[in-house]
N, C-alpha and C positions, 0 to 999 in steps of 0.2 A: 311509025315515028311518033304520032299523034298520040299512040297508047302509052308510050314511053314519055312522053311530055306529061300525061295525065299522071302517070305514077310517080313521077318525079315530083309535082305538083302535090300531089297527096302526101306524099314522103314528107317533103316540106313543111307541110302545114301539120301534120303529126309531130314534128320535132318541135314547132314552135308552140303547139299546146302543151306540150311535156314540159317545155322549158319554163313556160308561164306557169304551170300548176306546180313545178319544181321551185319555183320563186315563190309563189305561194305557201306552199308548205313548210319553208325555209324559214318563214317569219318566226321569230324569237316569240318567247311566252313574256318576255318583258314589254315586248313591240305591242303585243295583242292588248296586254293590260293597261299600257299607257293610251292606245286609242281609244279604249272605252273608258278613261278616266276613274277608273274603279278596281279592287280586286275583291273578289266574291269571296266570302270566308264561311265555310262549313264549319259549324259547331254544335256540339250535345251541350245545352246550357243547364246542366243538372250536376256542375262537378265543382263547386265552390271550394276554395276559394279561386279556383282556375278559369271556372265560367260559371255563371248563374243568373237567373232573372231577378229584376227589381222594377219596382214603379216610382217612376218621376214624373210629378205634374199629371196624374191617372195615365201615363202613358207606360206601358211595358218596354224594359230596354234590358240588354245582355249586357252585363260588366264581368270585370274578373282580370287577372294576371295575365291569363292568355289573351284576352282582348286587347289589354295595353299593348303587348307584344305583336298583334296583328295592326295594331294602328303606327306603331314604329315602323314597321315593313313598308306599310302605305305611306308613309310620311317619307322614307327613304326612296320609293318610287314615284311620289309627287301626285299621289292619287288618293280617294276615298276608299273606307271601306264599306262592303256591304256583306251584312250577316244572313246568313240562311241558317236556321235552325232545322235541326233533325235528331232522329237516334243516333247513339254512338256508332252502333252497328252497320248505320247506311252511309257513315262518311265516307270511306275508299271508294265504294259503290259510286257515290255521289261526283267523286273525282274523275273517276273514268268516264262517266257518262257526260263529264263536261258541264256540270252543274254548277260547281264551285272551282276557283282558280286554287284555293289550298286549305288544309284544314289544320287548326291549331287547337286541340280538345285533349290535352293529356295523353295524345298519341306515342306509343313506344315503336322505335324501328326495328321489329323482330326480322329474322330473317326471312320469314313468310311473307309478311308485309313488303318487304321491300322489294321480292319479286313483282308485287302489283303496282308500287308506286316510288317516287322519288323522295327521299328525306334530306331535309337541310343537317347542319351539324346538330349537336344535343344544346338543348337550350336550357332545361334542368333536370336534376335527377333527386328523387325523395326515395324514402321507405314506405312499406306496406304492412300493414300491421292487423292484428285481429280485433276486432270489437266483438264483447259481448255483454248480456244484461249482468249488472252487479250480483245479482242473487244466483248466477249461474257457477257451476263447478268450473275450476280453472283449468283451462287444456294445458296438458304436462308434454304432450307429444302429437305429433302426426296421425298417430293412431286413435287417438282421441276422437279426431275430427271425423273419424269413418262411422262413427255413430249418431253424429250430428246433422243437422241439414245447415250448408254453408251457401252463404248469400255473396254472389258475385254480379260486377254490371257486364250484362251479355254484350258479347263481342270485346270484351277487353281480354287484356292479358292475364287478369286474374281467373276467367273461365278455362284458360289454357291451362293453366298452373296447376287449379285443383283436380283437372281430369288428367293430366299426364305426368305432373309431378307428385302429388299427393294421392293418386290413383282412386279418386273418389267416385263411385258409380253415381251415374244421371239423377237417382233417386234421392241422393244426398245433396245434391247441388240445386240452388233456388237462382238461375239468372235473369235478373231484371234489367229493363232498360236504362233506369236511372238509380243512382245513390240514395237520394232522400227515400225513395219507395222500400229501398233495402233496409235502409235505418228504422221506417215505421214497422215493418214486419218484424224487423226484431225486437223492438218494443212490445209489439203485440204477440210475441213469443211465436210467430208463425216458423220462424227460423231461429238458430241456436247462435250462429257467427256470421259477421260479416269482414269481408277483407277489403279494406280501403285504404288510400294513401294516408300517412302521418298527418298531413296538411288538413286533409279532409275531416280525421278522426277528431284532431284538435277541436273542429268547430262545433263537431257532434256532441264533444263533452261539455261545451259551455252552453250548449243547448237542451241538451238532456240529461237529468240528473240520474237517472236508473240505468244508464249503460257505461261502461268501461272498457279502457285500453286491456287486453289480454297479456299477460307477461311473455306468453309464448310468441317466439319470432319465425318468420318464414324462412327458412333455408331456400336456397337459389331465388332469391329475392325477384318475382317476373319483373319489376321496374328496375332493376340493376341497369338496364340499357339507357335508361334516361328518358325525355321526352323531346320529340323534334317535330317540326312542321313539315307536313307532307302535301306532295305536288303529283299531280298526273306526270306518268312515266314519259320523260321526253326522247323526243327522236334525235340522233346525233347530237348537235350542241344546243338544241333549243332551250334547255333549261340551265344552260351554264352559267349565262350572265344572270338570270333570275336566282339562282343557288349562291354565286358568289356575293350578289347585293344583300341576300337575306343572312348568308354567314358573317358577312360584315355588321349587320345589325346585332346579331347575337353575340359577337365578338365582343361589341363595345358594352353592350347591357351586362355581360357577365364580368367584364372587368370592373364595372362599378357598383355591381351585384344590385342593380335596379330590379332585375326581377325578384328577388327575396324580399325587397322592399314594397314591391306591389303586393307579393303575397302577403305579406303581414297586415298592409292597409285593407285588403279585399276579406282578410280571414276575421279581423275585427266587424266590418260591414255585415257580413255572413252571418257571425254570429248573432248579432243585434235584430237580424231580420225574422220574419214570423218563417 
């Protein structure tokens, strides 16, 4: 009888423990964010006008259209934004390691990335173009690229595109962590071509007089999927409320074309910066 009683008590305690754990695990992401009073943003600040570094009153600061979007999301949730800077190819890993709550850094929701993280609705879609030195020969076809060194941002859809769509060998690809370094290598003729967004290219045209946009256009544009906000993949409905609120912010911003306005504003700031 005593053994049965002990077994019953043990089973009861196990049920209580599992129930408590289940309740803790069922806490939504919105609840977690509100409890700590901030949403931690992962960003690679080397992608003007979307995100880039500036100095205000001697202090380094990350600004850009993507930062504006993050602030609007935080405002919707009633919290502050805390920015964590890192390389672009480290962003999704940071999400999965719980180092950040969301990523807004010109990320495209590819099928491969959707397996690893959850995405919001698309907030902006841009075009991707090739940039070359003014004195270089014009690119007429993708075959011309097979004899050139093509620069792309490491971990981006461009890197996948030049490998899988353009079928370039690794020896023809220069993958760097940030766009400014790619443009500098282009100017120094260490590489022949850089594949970047049209918004970023326009800024580069204003800053550098010795480069130009190629007339050659990319087929099967790797950015056609647009940009979205990334979150750690949730269990059951843990991300449902968060995605609903974030998508509501995106819908409102798109209706008023506010993101485009922010892009124009920060493009002018980036063009004037050193």
